N, C-alpha and C positions, 0 to 999 in steps of 0.2 A: 294438492301442492300449495295452493294459496293459503291453506289453513296451517300447514306445517311450517311455512316460512316464518311467520310471526313467532311461533313456538320456539323454533331453533334460534331465532334472533334473541328472544327473551332469555333462553338458556345460556347463550354465550355472554350476554350482558350481565346476567346474574353471576356467572362464573368469575368474571373480572371484578365485579363490584364486591364480591365476598372477600377478595384479597386485600381490600382496604388500601391504606397509604402505600404499602410496599408494592402493591400491584401497579400503582401509578408510576413509581420509580422504574419498575420493570418495563412498563410500556414506553417510557422515555428512552430506556436503553435499547429497546427494540427498534424504535423509530430512528435513533441515532445510528445504530448498526446498519440498518438497511440503507440509509442515506450514504454513509461512508463506503459501503460495499459498491453501490452503484457508481459513485464518483471515482473510486479507485479503479473499477473495471473499465471505465471510459478513459481514464488518464494513463493506465498501464498498457494500452494497446501498443504492440511492438513497433508499428509504423510511426507512432507519435514519439517514441523514445529513440529509436534507431531508424531514421529515414532510409528507406531502401535505395533512394537515389545516391546518397552518400556512401552507403555500404557497398553498393555495386561499383561505384567509382574507385573506392579504395582497393577492392578485390581485383579490378581490372588493371590497376596501375602497376606498371613494371618498374623494377629498380633502375633500369636504364631509360625510363620514360623521359620525354622531353619536358622542360620546365613549364610550358604553357598548359599541359595537362594538369599539373599540380596547382597552378594558378586558377584554372577553371574549377577545380575541386574546392579551393578556398572560397571562390565566389558562391558556389552552391551552398556551402556550409554557412556563409554569411546570410544568404537569403532564407534558408530554412531554419526556423527557430525550434530547437529541440535540445534535450539534455546532451545527446551525443554530438550535435553540431557545436555546442558551446565548448565541449571538451576538445574537439578537433581544432577550433579556433585558437584555444590557448596554446596548443602545440605549434601552430603556425606562427603565432606572435612571438614565440621564444626560440625560433630556429637559429638565431644568432648566438644563443647560449650553448654551452657544452651539452652533449646529449644527456648526460646523467642529470644535470640540473633541469633540463627541459622535461625529462620524465617525472622528476619530483613535482614540478609545477603542474603537469597534467594530472598526476595522481591526487594532488591537493584539490584541484577543480573537480575531479571525478568523485571524490568523497563528498564534496559539497552537493553535487548533482544527485548522488545516491540518497543523501539525506532529504533532498527535496522530493525525490520520487517516493520515498517511504512515508512522506507526510500523510497522516491520517491512519496509518497502520497501528500506531500506538493507541489510538482510540479503540480499535477492535481488540487489541490486547487487554486493555483495561476492562472492557465489557465482558470478555471471556472470564476474567477473574471475579468481577463483582456481581454478575448476574446470578450465578448459583448461590453466592453468599447472601444476596438480597432475598432470594427465594427461601433459603434456609432460615434467615432471620424472620421473614414473614410467617413461616410455618411455626417457628418456636413462639413467636408473639401470639399467634392464634391459639396454640395449644395452652399457653399460659392463661389466656382468657377462658378457654373451655374448662380447664380444671379449676380455675378460680370460681367460676359459676357453679361447678359441681361441688366444690367444697362448701358452698353456702347452703346446700340442701343435705339433709341427713341421709337420705337414700337415693338411689338411682331410680327414678320413677319411669324414665323413658330411655332405654339403652339406644334406641334408634336415633334419638336426638343427639346423644353423645357421639355416636358414630358419624352422624352428619356434620357435627361441629368439627371433628377431627379431619374429615375429608375436606371441608372448606378451608381449614388451616393449611393443609398440604397443597392447596391449589397454587400458591405462590412458588412452591418448590418445582412444580411441573412447568410453570411458565419460565422460571429462571433457567432450568435445564434446556428448555426448548429454544431459548434465546442464545445460550452459550454454545450449544453444539454447532449450529450453522455458522455462527460467528467465528468459532475456532477453525472450521473448515476453510472459510474465506481468508482468514488471517494467514493460515499455513500456505494456502495457494498463492496469495499475493507475495508473501515473503520469499517463497521459492522462485516466483517469477522475477522479482527484483534481483535476486541473487544470480539467476541465469543471465539476465540482460546485462548485469554489471560485468560478468565474466566475458560476454561477447564484446562489450564496448572496450574492455581492456585489451582483448586480443586484436581488435581492429585498429586501435590507436597505436599499439606497439608495432604492428605491421606498417602502418602509415609512417611513423617516425623512422623506422628502419629504412624505408624507401627514400624519405626526404633526406636523411643524413647520408645516404649513398650518393645522392645528387651533390651534396655539399663536398663530399670527399673527392669527387671527380674534378673539383675546381681548385687545383693546387696553386699555391702562390698568392691567393687572394685572401686578405685579412677577413673580409666579410663575404659570405656567399652571395652570388648573383640571385639565387633563388629567394633568399630572405629579403633582398632589396625589392624584388618584384612583388613579393607577397605584401610588403608594407603598403604598396599603393592600393591593394585590394582590401586590406584589413583596416 
């Protein structure tokens, strides 16, 4: 075992060294991809995007709920920093506006938060595109070198040497595909996860605004709702 380990290490090192300059670029793509995947996996945890405390409070809130329950929900959203909390706070801050205008303000903020959540995914998308191309470019460059050396000699004295040169040239293609495939899987998974959470946040905020404006509609004759006034002290 102790003898095989140096041999295996030397073979792996030789495999990467024979790729030349393009192998260095591919290794940089690999490190970048792994880093972004880990960071996005940590950031896209559902509890960090949609805090369960706020989600449960919205679901338990009744249309005829008293004003203190909504004010308490606003306090929780203020204390918990998350994309969904920031969207909810925008809705609370504009309760004095007509419902249609408030919804537009919330949608604008939601789009901004989605862009922030998707930060880093574009890097994975770029790596998915360029990793196979870098591998192919490295292979073509290696083949050009092999056949250029072959053209310098009148005959093929060692076919095995030619086959070895071609195999070494194709090593970058293997690495490029090996980087692109898992990166594509991660990119597709994170994109779908962001899309799912965006739909969930939209549904929850729509439900919340419907309940809040129900409260406002119960206060006939007042130019500004009592609920919006009480929320101003919280926000």
